[in-house]
N, C-alpha and C positions, 0 to 999 in steps of 0.2 A: 349747825347753821349759825352765822355771825348774827349778832343782836343789830337790829336795824339802826340803832344810835352808835354802834361801834363797839370796839373791845372794852373801852373804859366803863360802859354800862352794862355789860353782859352779866347775867346772874352767876355768882361766884367767881367772879374774874379775879379776885383778890386771893383766892385759895391756890391759884396756880393750876397748872394742867395735873391730870390724875397720875401721870407717870413721875412727877417731880417730887422727891422726897426730901424733907429737910436733913441735911447731913449731920452725922454724929460728930464729925471733925470737919469745920468749914475750911480749915487749912489743906485738908488732904485732897490729892488729885484722883480722879476716876481714870485709871490707867488706859482703858479701851478708847478714851476720848483724845489721848494725847500721843505725840510721837514717842518712840521707844527710848529715847535718851532723856526725856522730861521727867524732872522729879523736883521735890522741894527740900531746901535745907533751912531749917528754922523759919519756915513760912515763905522763903525766897524761891521763887521759880528758877530753875537751871535747865538750859536746853543745850546739847552739844558740848557739854563741858563747860558752859559759860553761865554766869549769873545774868539773868535778864536785866536786872537794874543797871549792872555794870555795862551791859551791851547797849541799852538804849541811852545811857549817859553819853555814848559815843555818836549814836546815830540819830538821836531824838525820837520822839513818838508823834504820831503812830508809826509802827513799823511791822512789817511781815518778817517773822523769823522762820527760816527754812532749814529743817534738820536734814542735812545731806546724808548722813549715814542711815536715817530712817527711810528716806526717799529711795536710795539705792537698794536697800533691803527689800522694800515692797516690790520694786522693779524686778529683782532677782526672783522674788516669790512667784510673781506671775510668770516670768520666763521659765523657771524650773517646773511649776505645776502644769503649765500648758506646753510642755516640751515638744509635743507633736504638732503644735499649732503655730502659726505667725502671730507674735504679739505686737500690736501697734499701740504705742503710747499716744492718747489722744491729747495733742498739744493745746488744744483750745482750753483745757482745764487750767493749765499755766505753762507758758513756754517763754524761755529766754535762752540765749546762746549756750550759758553754762548748763541749764537743764538739757538742752539737746545733746550737749557733750556727754553728761551722764548717761543719758538713754542710749546713746551710740556704745558707750563703754561697756554696758550692761548687757548689750546683745539684743536690744529691742529695736523694732522698726519704729516709724513715726507717721502719725495721722495729722495732716494739716487742713485747714479749711478756708484759707485766704491766701492772696498774694503776699501780704505782710508775714503771715506764719511761715510760708515757704522761704521768704527772704531771710528770716531769722535761722531757719534750719541750714539753709546753704551758707550762711556766714559762719555757722558753727562747724563747717565742713562735713554735714551730715551727707552719706551717699544717697543721692536722689533716687536710686533703684530701690531704696528701702523706705521710701516715703509714699503714702496714700494721700490723695487729695480729694477732700469732701467739698460740698457746697451745693445749694439749690439753684444758684444763679451765677454760675461761672461765666465771665465775659469771654469773647474771642481772644482779647489780650491776655488774660490770664491762662486760658487753655493753650495758647501758642507757647507761652513760657513753659508750662508744664511739660508739654511735649518735647520742646527743644531741649530742656533739661534733663530729660530722660526719666521723669518721675515714674515709679514703679507701677503704680495703679491709680487710675482716675475713676471715682465713684460717680457713674453718670446718673443724673437725677431727672432728666426730661428729655422729650424728643427734640426740642430745640438745642439742647447741649449736644446730643447724639449728632445732629445735622452739623454743627459747628465743628466737632471733631472729624467727621468726614471731610468738611471742606479743607481744615488745616492739614490733615494728612495727605489729602490730594495735592495741595499746594506745595508742601515742603518734602514730600517723599518719605517722611518719617511715619513711624507706627506708633499708635497709642494702645496702651494695655488697659483695659477697662473692666469695672465690675458695674453690673446693673443694681441700683438700689430699689428695693421692693417695700411696699407696705403690707404687711400680713394681717391687718385688720384686727390687731391685739390691743386691748384696753389695758395698758400697764397700770398697776397700782401705784401712781406717783401724781405729782401736781401736773394739771393739764397742760401746763406751758412746757413741760419737759417730757411729755408722753409723745412719742414720734411714729408709732406704728399704726395707729388707727387711721380711717379712711379720710376723715375731713382735717386735712392739714397739708402743709406745703411740701413735704419731702416724698420723693420717690414715685415709683410706678405701681398702681393698685393690682394686686393679684386677682382680686375678685372681678374688677371690670374687664380684664384681659389685656390691660395696657402693659403689664409686665412681661407677658408672653410676647407681645408684639415688639417691645423693645429688644428683647432677647434676639428675635427674628431678625430685626433690622441690624442690630450690632453684629451678629454672626455673618450677615450678607455683606456688610460694609468691607471695602478692599483694604482699607488702612488701619483696621481695628483688630486687635486680639482680644477676644472675650475671655476673660478669666472666670467670671462666675457671677453669682448673685450676692447681694448684700443686704442685710436686715438689721435695723437698730430699733428697738422697741421703747427706748426713753432712758431716763436717768434716775439714780437714786432708787434702785429697785432691789428689794430683798428676796422677793418670791420667785423661784426658779420657774414656776409654771407658766409664767409669761414667755420665757424662753423655749420652753417646751412646746407650746402652741405655735409660736413663731417658727421655730425650726421644722414642725411638721408641715406647716403650710408652704414654706420655702422649699423643702425637700419634695413635696408633692409637685410643685411647679418644675423643679429640676427633672424630675421623672417624666413630666409631660414634655419637656424640652428634649429629652432624649428620645421618647417615643415618637413624637410628631416631626421632629426636625433631624433626628439622627445624630444629635450633638451631645457629647458628654463633657459637661462643664467640670474643670478640674478644681475649682476653689469655691468656697462658701465662706462669708464673713458674718458672724453673729453679733457684731457690733460691741458695745459696751454698756455702761449704765450700772455697774455694780454699786450698791449703796456702801456708805460708811457710817460709823457711829458718830452722830453729831451731839447727842444726848443720850441718857441712859435708856431711852425708849427703843433705840436702835440696836439691832442685832444682826450684823453683816455675816456673810459666809466668808471663810478664808479661801484664798485662791485654789489650794488643793481640793477642797470641797467642791468648789465651782467647776473645776476641771473634771472631777469624777462625774458630777451630775450631767453636765453638758455633753461630755463624751458618750455617756450611756444613752441619752436622748438621741443623739445622731446616729450611733450605731444601731440603735433599735429601729429607727424610722427607715434607714436606708436599707436594712435587711428585709423590713415588711415591703417595702416599694421594689425590691429587687434591683437596686442600683449601687453603683461602687460608692464608697465614702469619699466625699471631696476633701482636699486639704482645707482645713479649718483656720479661721484667724479670728481675733478678738481685739477690742480696742479699749483697755482700761485707761482712765485718765484720773478721775477723781479718786478712784480706789488706791491709786499710787501717790499723788501728790497731796490729796485732801488731809489726811491726818499728819502728813510731815510738816505742816506749817501752822504756826499760830500767829495771831495778831496782837500787838502790845499797845495799850492806850494808857494815857494818863487821865485820871479823874480831874474834873474842873470844877463841877458843881454837884452837890447832893441836895436833893430838894424832896423832903416829905410833903406829900400833897394830900389834904384832908378831902375824902370823898363822901358821898351821901351815906348816912347811917353811921358816921364816925370812923369808917375804915380809912386806913393811910396806905398810899402807895409811894414807895421810895423810888425816885428817879435818879440814877447815877449817870451824869453826863459826862462823856469822854470827848477827846480832841480828834475824833474821826467820825465816822457813821456811814451814811448810805453812799458816800462817794468812794469808800474803800470796801464796802461790803454792802451790796445792793440786794443780796438774796433774801434777806428777812422782809424787806418791803416787797420784792418781786414775787416770791414764791411762798410768802408766809412760813419761812425756814425757821427751824428752831436751833439754837445754840446754847453752849454752856459757858461758863467763864469762872475765873478764880482771881482773888487777890494775889498779885504776883510779887509784891515788893516788901512784905513783912508778914509776921505772924500775928494773929489776933485771938483773943479769948472771949471777944464779945459774942453775945447770941446772934445767930444768923437771922437775917429778916429778908423776906421775899422782895426782891429788887427788879427794876427793869433798867437795863443799860441803854442809854440812847446817845444819839450823835449830836453834833452842834449845827446841823443843817435846819433850814427854815421850812421843815415838813414835820407835821404831827406824826407821820408814818416813819420817821427817821429812827427806826429802832435796830439796835445790834443784837441784844439778848432780850427776849420777851419776858421771860421769868427765870430767875436764878436766885438762890440763897447766897447772900454775901454777908460778911461780918457787919453787924450793926454800927461799928464805928469807922466804916470805910468813909474816907475824907479826901478833899482835894490835895492833889500831889501824889496820891496812891496809884500804883500801876495795877491795870486789870489786864489779863490775857485771855483771849478767846481761842479755844482750839478748833482745829478742823477747817481752817480758812484757806488751805492751799489750792482748792478747786474753785475757779472763777471769780474769786473775790479780787485779786490783782487783775485778772483777765477782763473783768467787767467794771473795773474802777473808772470813775470819771472826775471831771473837774468841776462838778456841780457846786455852786456858790464861789467858783474860782478857787477851789481847795487844790492843794498840790498832792499829788499822788505819792503814797509812801514808798520807802525803798524795800527791796527785798534782801534781807542779809542771810547768807548761808552761814550755817554754823557747823563745826565738825572738830571733835577732838581738842577742843578748847581754843580753837582759832575761828574767827569771823572774817567774812569778807563780803562786801556789797556787790551783789551780781546784777542788781537793778538799782540805780541810784534815786534817791528822792528828787522829785522835780523841784525846780527852782521859779521864782518869779520871772526870771528871764526866759525860761521855757514857756510860761504862761504868756508872755507878751510876745514871743517870737512870731507868732502867727496873726497878732492883732496889727493890722495895717493902719490903725489910727484913722485920720481923715484924708489919707492919700487917695488922689483922684486917678 
């Protein structure tokens, strides 16, 4: 439980979390937290064959550094491990035209959840037949476009949406390929804001209430709709496969009921995504091969017990592919030791970004790690808090980390595991300019999303125009 006066006054706050250990070598990287090409040379961080200080000398800070080789490696790992599945990259984690191209080249499908994401995918030349379209409140305009473009699957989330699709297909003579998103009543072990399969939330049709069965019945009866199957997503940043097991059991039981009562065999089932990654040493994610083995056994066992054929399965990894492939690089501006009650000291390391480029710490109480990226140090490590430059006490990037005690203004600090949702959820809070995304590979860097400029910031500001 949080202390009523906040984290700064909680008992033992300065000791740091139980899982955080003081490093033997403050210069060393913890490999599982970083992309596969990240390493240090004399204390200087290198990614993709490039020195990070040299890289940011060209693009400035803060900057997202995307390891293209690592991204592609993780995409292939899911493709190969789940070879009997359809693998959809969840574009909401991070999407730009370059990434959409990489996904296509590596043989994955793509999941989008807005008209804007669909626009990016189509701009990249992504085959719409390999796109899935999510969202709990798709408008008629959005659905018309999805149907007209030939999107491969629309994940239906409400009776209103089902009615809209019936109207659109009737008006246009086109057909819509759909999946019905169901809520399985699973309490995933994750933050409440990213748990999506319990009953009291906005997504999907409840299996328990009977709405899911009714949605299947209506979709199957609709003239212009091709019903592919059921979709379930239990949440994000999940390490325990037991939640997937319970969800699969309940969704397959619904599939068996559909077969028995409606005489319909649904050919597909989507188990969603949400596979966790290592943000800190407390996290122990499964690799794709292990996940594939566990999930396939679950589905095979349940289908055999229910006496139904196994549907073709699909999954939607996003964070697990792009999350570890990116780090964010900041420049230190202020180092402030703050004297607290009892003589304890907390060292605040302020950087030139913050909650405008990584809202996850403030929004989800997420934990991150970091390292001094621009030089080596032999100074004793001190427990530090890396904070941003915004006008919020909650503007924290890394809550607790050991950094060299001589960290100083002008140093570079890099935070791993920022590929998922950091750029996607970035904002212009305090009129900050969103950082660039720089892809690095084999010693070559290219900007795939440029830094915003003040002209971008003012482009939508109409002044006092009447």
